[in-house]
C-alpha positions in Angstrom: 31.6 -37.8 223.1 34.0 -39.2 220.5 32.6 -42.6 221.1 29.1 -41.3 220.4 30.1 -40.1 217.0 32.2 -43.2 216.1 29.4 -45.7 216.6 26.9 -44.3 214.1 29.7 -43.6 211.7 30.9 -47.2 211.7 27.3 -48.3 211.5 26.8 -46.2 208.4 29.9 -47.7 206.8 28.5 -51.2 207.4 25.1 -50.2 206.1 26.7 -48.8 202.9 28.8 -51.9 202.5 25.7 -54.0 202.7 24.0 -51.8 200.2 26.7 -52.4 197.6 26.7 -56.1 198.3 23.0 -56.3 197.9 23.1 -54.7 194.5 25.9 -57.0 193.3 24.0 -60.0 194.7 20.9 -59.2 192.7 22.9 -58.8 189.5 24.8 -62.1 190.1 21.5 -63.9 190.9 19.9 -62.8 187.6 23.0 -63.7 185.7 23.0 -67.2 187.3 19.3 -68.0 186.8 18.6 -66.1 183.5 22.0 -65.8 181.8 25.0 -63.5 181.8 23.5 -61.2 179.2 20.5 -60.5 181.4 22.6 -60.0 184.4 24.6 -57.4 182.5 21.4 -55.6 181.4 20.3 -55.4 185.0 23.7 -54.0 185.9 23.2 -51.4 183.1 19.8 -50.5 184.6 21.3 -50.2 188.0 23.8 -47.8 186.6 21.0 -45.7 185.1 19.3 -45.6 188.4 22.4 -44.7 190.3 23.3 -41.9 187.9 19.8 -40.5 187.5 19.2 -40.4 191.3 22.7 -39.9 192.5 23.6 -37.0 190.1 20.0 -35.7 189.7 20.0 -36.1 186.0 16.5 -36.1 184.6 14.1 -34.8 182.0 11.0 -33.3 183.6 12.9 -31.1 186.0 15.2 -29.5 183.5 12.3 -28.8 181.1 10.5 -27.2 183.9 13.6 -25.1 184.7 13.8 -23.8 181.1 10.1 -23.0 181.1 10.0 -21.2 184.4 13.5 -19.8 184.8 15.0 -19.9 181.3 17.7 -22.2 182.7 18.8 -24.5 179.9 21.6 -26.3 181.7 19.7 -29.6 182.2 18.5 -29.8 178.6 22.0 -28.9 177.3 23.2 -31.9 179.3 20.6 -34.1 177.7 21.6 -32.9 174.2 25.2 -33.6 175.0 24.4 -37.2 176.0 22.3 -37.7 172.9 25.1 -36.4 170.7 27.6 -38.8 172.2 25.3 -41.7 171.8 24.5 -40.7 168.2 28.2 -40.6 167.3 28.5 -44.3 168.3 25.0 -45.5 167.5 24.9 -44.4 163.8 28.0 -46.4 162.8 26.9 -49.4 164.9 23.5 -49.4 163.1 25.2 -49.2 159.8 27.7 -52.0 160.4 25.3 -54.4 162.3 22.0 -54.4 160.4 19.7 -57.0 161.8 21.7 -57.4 165.0 21.2 -53.9 166.3 18.0 -51.9 165.7 17.1 -48.2 166.3 14.1 -46.7 168.0 12.4 -46.0 164.7 8.7 -45.2 164.7 6.2 -43.4 162.3 5.2 -39.8 162.7 1.4 -39.4 163.0 -1.5 -37.6 164.6 -1.7 -40.0 167.6 2.1 -39.9 168.0 2.3 -36.2 168.2 -0.8 -35.9 170.3 0.5 -38.6 172.7 3.8 -36.7 173.1 1.9 -33.5 173.9 -0.2 -35.2 176.6 2.8 -37.0 178.0 4.7 -33.7 178.3 1.8 -32.2 180.3 1.3 -35.3 182.5 5.0 -35.6 183.4 5.0 -32.0 184.7 2.0 -32.7 186.9 3.9 -35.6 188.7 7.4 -34.2 188.0 8.5 -37.4 186.5 8.8 -38.8 183.0 9.2 -42.6 182.4 12.6 -42.9 183.9 11.9 -40.2 186.4 8.8 -42.0 187.7 10.9 -45.2 188.2 13.7 -43.2 189.9 11.3 -41.4 192.2 9.4 -44.6 193.1 12.7 -46.3 193.8 13.8 -43.5 196.2 10.5 -43.7 198.0 8.6 -40.7 196.6 4.9 -41.2 197.6 3.6 -39.4 194.5 5.7 -41.6 192.1 4.7 -44.7 194.1 1.1 -43.9 193.4 1.6 -42.9 189.8 3.7 -45.9 188.8 1.0 -48.7 188.8 -1.3 -46.4 186.8 1.5 -45.7 184.4 1.8 -49.4 183.8 -1.9 -49.9 183.3 -2.0 -46.9 180.9 0.9 -48.4 178.9 -0.9 -51.7 178.7 -4.2 -50.2 177.5 -2.5 -47.8 175.1 -0.8 -50.7 173.5 -4.0 -52.8 173.4 -5.7 -50.3 171.0 -2.6 -48.9 169.4 -3.5 -50.0 165.9 -6.8 -48.0 166.0 -4.8 -44.9 166.9 -2.2 -45.3 164.2 -4.9 -45.9 161.6 -5.9 -42.2 162.1 -3.0 -41.4 159.9 0.8 -41.7 159.9 3.7 -41.2 157.7 6.1 -44.0 156.8 9.0 -44.5 159.2 11.6 -41.8 158.4 15.1 -42.2 159.6 18.5 -40.5 159.2 21.3 -42.9 158.4 24.9 -43.1 157.6 27.5 -40.3 157.9 25.2 -37.7 156.4 22.5 -38.6 158.8 24.8 -38.4 161.8 26.1 -35.0 160.6 22.6 -33.7 160.2 21.6 -35.0 163.7 24.6 -33.3 165.3 23.9 -30.0 163.5 20.3 -30.1 164.7 21.3 -30.8 168.2 23.8 -27.9 168.1 21.1 -25.7 166.6 18.7 -26.5 169.5 21.6 -25.8 172.0 22.3 -22.4 170.3 18.6 -21.5 170.5 18.4 -22.5 174.2 21.5 -20.4 174.9 20.0 -17.4 173.1 16.8 -17.7 175.3 18.7 -18.4 178.5 18.7 -16.1 181.5 22.0 -14.6 182.5 24.2 -16.9 184.6 22.7 -20.1 183.2 24.6 -20.5 180.0 26.8 -23.4 181.0 26.4 -27.0 182.1 27.4 -27.6 185.7 30.2 -30.2 186.0 27.9 -32.5 187.9 25.6 -32.7 184.8 28.5 -33.0 182.4 29.7 -36.1 184.3 26.1 -37.4 184.4 25.7 -36.9 180.7 28.9 -38.8 180.0 27.8 -41.6 182.3 24.3 -41.8 180.8 25.7 -41.9 177.3 28.1 -44.7 178.2 25.2 -46.7 179.7 22.9 -46.0 176.8 25.6 -47.3 174.4 26.1 -50.4 176.6 22.4 -51.0 176.5 22.4 -50.7 172.7 25.2 -53.2 172.3 24.1 -55.8 174.9 20.3 -55.6 174.3 20.6 -55.0 170.5 18.1 -52.1 170.9 18.1 -48.6 172.4 17.3 -47.8 176.0 13.5 -47.7 176.6 11.1 -47.7 179.4 7.4 -47.8 178.4 7.2 -51.3 176.9 8.4 -52.9 180.1 5.8 -51.2 182.2 3.0 -52.2 179.8 4.3 -55.8 179.8 4.0 -55.9 183.6 0.4 -54.9 183.5 -0.3 -57.2 180.6 1.1 -60.1 182.6 -1.0 -59.2 185.5 -4.1 -59.0 183.3 -3.4 -62.5 181.9 -2.8 -63.9 185.4 -6.3 -62.6 186.3 -7.8 -64.4 183.4 -7.9 -61.7 180.7 -7.9 -62.8 177.0 -5.6 -60.5 175.0 -6.1 -62.2 171.7 -8.3 -59.3 170.6 -5.4 -56.9 170.7 -3.3 -56.8 167.5 -0.4 -55.6 169.7 -0.4 -58.1 172.5 -1.3 -61.0 170.2 1.6 -60.3 167.8 4.0 -63.2 168.0 6.9 -61.5 169.8 4.7 -59.8 172.4 2.6 -62.9 172.9 5.8 -64.9 173.6 7.0 -62.4 176.1 3.7 -62.7 178.0 4.6 -66.3 178.7 8.3 -65.7 179.6 10.0 -64.4 182.7 10.4 -60.6 183.0 14.0 -61.5 183.7 14.4 -62.2 180.0 12.8 -59.0 178.8 15.4 -56.4 178.2 13.3 -53.3 178.9 11.9 -54.9 182.1 15.4 -55.6 183.4 16.6 -52.0 182.9 13.4 -50.7 184.5 13.9 -52.9 187.5 17.6 -51.8 187.6 16.6 -48.2 187.6 14.2 -48.7 190.5 16.9 -50.7 192.4 19.6 -48.2 191.6 17.6 -45.3 192.9 16.7 -47.3 196.0 20.4 -48.1 196.6 21.3 -44.4 196.3 18.5 -43.3 198.7 19.5 -45.9 201.3 23.2 -45.0 200.9 22.3 -41.3 201.6 19.9 -41.7 204.5 19.9 -45.3 205.6 16.2 -45.6 204.6 13.3 -44.4 202.5 11.3 -42.5 205.1 10.1 -39.8 202.8 7.2 -38.0 204.5 3.8 -38.1 202.9 3.3 -34.7 201.2 0.5 -32.6 202.5 -1.5 -32.3 199.3 -5.2 -31.7 198.7 -7.4 -34.5 197.5 -7.5 -33.1 194.0 -3.7 -33.4 193.8 -3.8 -37.1 194.7 -6.6 -37.7 192.1 -4.5 -35.7 189.6 -1.6 -38.0 190.3 -3.7 -41.1 189.5 -5.0 -39.5 186.3 -1.6 -38.2 185.2 0.0 -41.6 185.9 -2.5 -43.3 183.7 -2.0 -40.7 181.0 1.8 -41.0 181.1 1.4 -44.7 180.2 -1.4 -44.4 177.7 0.0 -41.4 175.8 3.6 -42.6 175.7 2.4 -45.9 174.1 0.7 -43.8 171.4 3.8 -41.7 171.0 6.1 -44.7 170.7 8.0 -43.9 173.8 8.7 -41.4 176.5 11.6 -38.9 177.0 13.9 -42.0 177.0 12.5 -44.2 174.2 11.3 -41.5 171.8 13.3 -38.3 172.5 16.6 -39.7 173.7 16.8 -43.0 171.9 14.8 -41.9 168.9 17.0 -39.0 168.0 20.3 -40.8 168.9 19.4 -43.6 166.5 18.2 -41.4 163.7 14.4 -41.6 163.9 12.7 -38.3 162.9 9.8 -39.1 165.2 12.1 -38.3 168.1 12.4 -34.7 166.9 8.6 -34.4 166.5 8.2 -35.9 170.0 10.6 -33.4 171.4 8.6 -30.4 170.0 5.2 -31.8 171.0 6.4 -33.0 174.4 7.9 -29.6 175.3 4.8 -27.8 174.2 2.8 -30.2 176.5 5.2 -29.5 179.3 4.4 -25.8 179.1 0.8 -26.6 179.7 1.6 -29.1 182.5 3.7 -26.5 184.4 0.7 -24.2 184.4 -1.6 -27.0 185.5 0.4 -27.9 188.7 -0.7 -25.0 190.8 -4.3 -25.4 189.7 -4.2 -29.0 190.8 -2.8 -28.1 194.2 0.6 -29.7 193.6 2.9 -26.7 194.0 3.7 -27.6 197.6 6.2 -30.0 196.1 9.5 -29.2 194.5 
């Protein structure tokens, strides 16, 4: 009987060792063929995926927990991570102008409306930008269906972005310097106090798992800022993948002010292994995959028993995730997390509009037949 137990245990050790080696091999391959900087960015993305999946740090789930159960612990962990990144990002932006840029974007009607729609859609599929990547990497069938439509939506949202921004927007507004950092930290603390005041008994603390995850995510976000020269983002990379596919199929994107802009047009002709957002996105998927295989030895997640309307809603929600986040200049990562932590006021508007949309999305899930899932 002891032998029966020892064989699978040793097999599991070997499988986990191969999992680690596979992850390292991919990083070294990218570093070899694309350059050390790009290999390092892929490693950062792997770290994001491992932490997000391994420690269950996310955005859609914690927002849902606050809405349904008045449990703010997950959002408090997000605010902690944002505060840590802010404390480092603000001085970096001030001391390295031109070398490091923030996630600044204008506040406008389309931006706020996009954030609201994104908040609703992410609750339908229980995954924001990073969450959809993580869930797809771990083999979740709903995320695997939503992800390609997310990319298509991001591409099309970017294609007509100028039309939407022409509906009206303020100039880009940012908080900078020591006073900007102080105000950001005060606002983050104010939101935390509000959440604690609304919290249900027994939920007014951050579990140690989430504290560790917040510290790790903050460290990775700072590494991304330093290595990439820009904050952590998700949406652009997904839209770029769809745009590359469209060009490969013969589409002419010269009619789009966004995709014909010099920088974007150049990226269409370059490898995704030299696009910083694509690399971290790929890393998130691979990191989640590595965690899932480490845990179970495979990705055999059963197909959820959902009605047809739920699968249709997944496709529509996936598309809306991409389209709306492009209009909103980012998702929970690129707009909320990175926007606030680098001083962009659009991040705060995104937070308010996205959370309001999440309230609607939580109510939509049972109507769409999706409450059989967690």
